[in-house]
C-alpha positions as CSV (number, residue, x, y, z in Angstrom):
1,M,-91.1,7.5,-37.0
2,I,-89.4,8.8,-40.2
3,V,-88.3,12.4,-40.5
4,T,-86.3,14.3,-43.2
5,G,-82.9,16.0,-42.9
6,A,-81.1,17.2,-39.8
7,D,-84.3,18.6,-38.1
8,L,-83.4,18.0,-34.4
9,P,-86.8,19.2,-33.0
10,A,-88.5,16.7,-35.3
11,L,-86.1,13.9,-34.3
12,I,-86.8,14.6,-30.6
13,D,-90.5,14.7,-31.1
14,A,-90.4,11.3,-32.9
15,L,-88.2,9.9,-30.1
16,A,-90.6,11.2,-27.5
17,S,-93.7,9.8,-29.1
18,T,-92.5,6.4,-30.5
19,G,-89.1,5.8,-28.9
20,W,-87.3,5.7,-32.3
21,A,-86.7,7.9,-35.3
22,E,-85.2,7.5,-38.7
23,A,-83.8,10.7,-40.2
24,R,-83.2,10.4,-44.0
25,G,-80.7,13.0,-45.2
26,F,-79.2,13.8,-41.8
27,L,-75.9,14.2,-43.6
28,S,-75.3,15.6,-47.1
29,T,-73.8,13.4,-49.8
30,E,-70.5,15.3,-49.5
31,E,-70.4,14.8,-45.7
32,V,-71.1,11.1,-46.1
33,T,-68.3,10.8,-48.7
34,R,-65.9,12.5,-46.4
35,L,-66.7,10.3,-43.4
36,A,-66.7,7.1,-45.5
37,A,-63.2,8.0,-46.9
38,L,-62.0,8.6,-43.3
39,C,-63.4,5.2,-42.3
40,Q,-61.7,3.4,-45.2
41,A,-58.4,5.2,-44.5
42,R,-58.4,3.7,-41.0
43,R,-59.4,0.2,-41.9
44,G,-56.0,-1.2,-40.9
45,D,-56.8,-0.3,-37.2
46,F,-60.2,-2.1,-37.1
47,H,-60.6,-5.2,-35.0
48,R,-63.2,-8.0,-34.8
49,A,-66.3,-6.9,-32.8
50,G,-67.2,-9.0,-29.7
51,I,-70.1,-9.4,-27.4
52,G,-70.2,-8.8,-23.7
53,R,-67.9,-6.4,-21.9
54,A,-64.5,-6.3,-20.1
55,A,-63.2,-9.7,-19.2
56,G,-66.4,-11.4,-20.4
57,Q,-66.0,-10.1,-23.9
58,T,-65.8,-12.8,-26.6
59,V,-65.8,-12.9,-30.4
60,R,-68.8,-15.0,-31.7
61,D,-69.1,-15.5,-35.4
62,D,-72.5,-17.0,-35.0
63,I,-73.9,-13.8,-33.3
64,R,-72.1,-11.0,-35.1
65,R,-69.7,-10.6,-38.0
66,D,-68.4,-7.1,-38.2
67,T,-65.2,-5.1,-37.4
68,V,-65.1,-1.9,-35.4
69,L,-62.8,1.1,-34.6
70,W,-63.6,3.2,-31.5
71,V,-63.2,6.9,-32.2
72,S,-62.3,9.9,-30.0
73,N,-64.9,12.6,-29.5
74,D,-62.2,15.2,-30.0
75,D,-60.8,13.7,-33.2
76,P,-60.3,16.8,-35.4
77,E,-61.3,14.9,-38.6
78,L,-64.7,14.1,-37.1
79,G,-65.3,17.6,-35.7
80,F,-68.3,18.5,-38.0
81,V,-70.2,15.4,-37.2
82,M,-69.3,15.5,-33.5
83,Q,-70.8,19.0,-33.3
84,R,-74.0,17.7,-34.8
85,F,-74.1,15.0,-32.2
86,A,-73.3,17.4,-29.4
87,D,-76.2,19.7,-30.5
88,Y,-78.5,16.6,-30.5
89,Q,-77.4,15.7,-27.0
90,Q,-77.9,19.2,-25.7
91,Q,-81.5,19.3,-27.1
92,L,-82.3,15.8,-25.8
93,N,-81.3,16.8,-22.3
94,R,-83.1,20.1,-22.5
95,E,-86.4,18.7,-24.0
96,L,-86.5,15.2,-22.5
97,Y,-84.4,15.6,-19.3
98,L,-82.4,12.5,-20.0
99,G,-79.2,13.5,-18.1
100,L,-76.9,12.4,-21.0
101,N,-73.3,13.2,-20.3
102,E,-71.2,11.1,-22.7
103,L,-71.2,9.8,-26.3
104,E,-69.3,6.8,-27.3
105,L,-68.9,6.1,-31.0
106,H,-67.2,3.6,-33.3
107,F,-66.9,3.0,-37.0
108,A,-68.5,-0.3,-37.9
109,A,-67.8,-2.3,-41.1
110,Y,-69.8,-5.3,-42.2
111,P,-68.3,-7.3,-45.0
112,P,-70.5,-9.1,-47.5
113,G,-72.2,-11.8,-45.5
114,G,-71.8,-9.8,-42.3
115,F,-74.7,-9.6,-39.8
116,Y,-75.6,-9.1,-36.1
117,Q,-78.3,-11.2,-34.6
118,R,-81.2,-9.8,-32.6
119,H,-80.1,-8.1,-29.4
120,L,-80.6,-5.2,-27.0
121,D,-78.0,-2.5,-26.5
122,Q,-77.7,-3.0,-22.8
123,H,-75.1,-4.9,-20.9
124,R,-76.4,-7.1,-18.1
125,N,-77.3,-5.2,-14.9
126,Q,-76.3,-1.9,-16.5
127,D,-78.5,1.0,-17.7
128,T,-75.9,3.5,-18.7
129,R,-76.6,3.4,-22.5
130,V,-79.7,5.5,-23.0
131,I,-80.0,6.4,-26.7
132,T,-78.5,4.4,-29.6
133,V,-77.4,6.2,-32.7
134,V,-76.5,4.7,-36.1
135,L,-75.3,7.0,-38.9
136,Y,-74.9,5.2,-42.3
137,L,-71.8,6.0,-44.5
138,N,-72.8,3.8,-47.5
139,P,-73.4,5.0,-51.1
140,P,-76.8,6.6,-51.8
141,D,-77.7,3.9,-54.3
142,W,-78.1,1.2,-51.7
143,Q,-80.8,-1.3,-52.8
144,D,-83.0,-3.7,-50.9
145,S,-81.1,-6.5,-52.6
146,D,-77.9,-5.3,-51.0
147,G,-79.2,-6.4,-47.6
148,G,-77.7,-4.9,-44.4
149,Q,-81.0,-3.4,-43.2
150,L,-81.4,-2.6,-39.6
151,R,-84.6,-4.3,-38.3
152,I,-86.0,-2.7,-35.2
153,Y,-88.6,-4.8,-33.3
154,L,-91.4,-2.5,-32.2
155,D,-93.6,-2.6,-29.1
156,D,-96.7,-3.9,-31.0
157,G,-94.8,-7.0,-32.3
158,S,-94.2,-5.6,-35.7
159,H,-90.8,-4.4,-37.0
160,H,-89.4,-1.5,-39.0
161,E,-86.6,-1.9,-41.4
162,V,-84.1,0.9,-42.1
163,Q,-82.3,1.0,-45.5
164,P,-78.7,1.8,-44.6
165,A,-78.3,4.5,-47.3
166,G,-75.6,7.0,-46.7
167,G,-76.6,10.0,-44.6
168,T,-79.5,8.3,-42.8
169,L,-79.4,8.5,-39.0
170,V,-81.3,6.0,-36.8
171,T,-81.8,6.8,-33.1
172,F,-83.8,4.8,-30.5
173,L,-84.1,4.1,-26.8
174,S,-81.3,1.6,-26.1
175,N,-83.1,-0.4,-23.3
176,R,-86.4,-0.7,-25.2
177,F,-85.9,-2.0,-28.8
178,E,-84.3,-5.2,-29.8
179,H,-82.8,-5.0,-33.2
180,E,-80.7,-6.9,-35.7
181,V,-78.6,-6.3,-38.8
182,I,-79.8,-8.4,-41.8
183,P,-76.9,-10.0,-43.7
184,A,-75.3,-7.6,-46.0
185,R,-74.4,-8.4,-49.6
186,R,-72.0,-5.6,-50.1
187,E,-69.7,-3.8,-47.6
188,R,-71.8,-1.8,-45.1
189,L,-70.3,1.1,-43.1
190,S,-71.6,3.2,-40.2
191,L,-70.7,5.4,-37.3
192,T,-72.5,3.8,-34.4
193,G,-72.7,4.4,-30.7
194,W,-74.6,5.5,-27.6
195,Y,-75.5,8.5,-25.5
196,R,-74.8,7.5,-22.0
197,R,-75.4,8.7,-18.5
198,R,-73.5,7.8,-15.3
């Protein structure tokens, strides 16, 4: 379900009714520019993203082709967006009783040609990831021809494609919706992660 702006009650209503929500204009252009600049300034610390976890993690170019940098929730340069995410977590817990107690986030950068094949945001035999969040940091002039759309596979067999324009937030139930990143034709940036419970 598509909502406009940083309307947390509308986001939660959409999540409760359909399991996913796309909020266009969740961040202002100025906020996106600030976060994108921070992301670019730290690019030297990014590393290739893998699949799996712990000792079983491997880098697979045939499955995903992006680089990531995990961020700290108390990073002072991310304070304004972390507060927005904290407010969302508080309202999710209050309205939907999800028991969320942690947010893990990373910057993600897809180079031209980068993609991530269809997958579910759950590690095998674990259900700690509850809500996926993807906040795009791309220019507002992103076009269909630029690729990089997030394709969410819905319960009825159809799919919804999200244009990764800067300021758009996508949020969905991590254990319910398979999704993929369509190959990008220009660099695609996001702040991505999961609300978790123990």
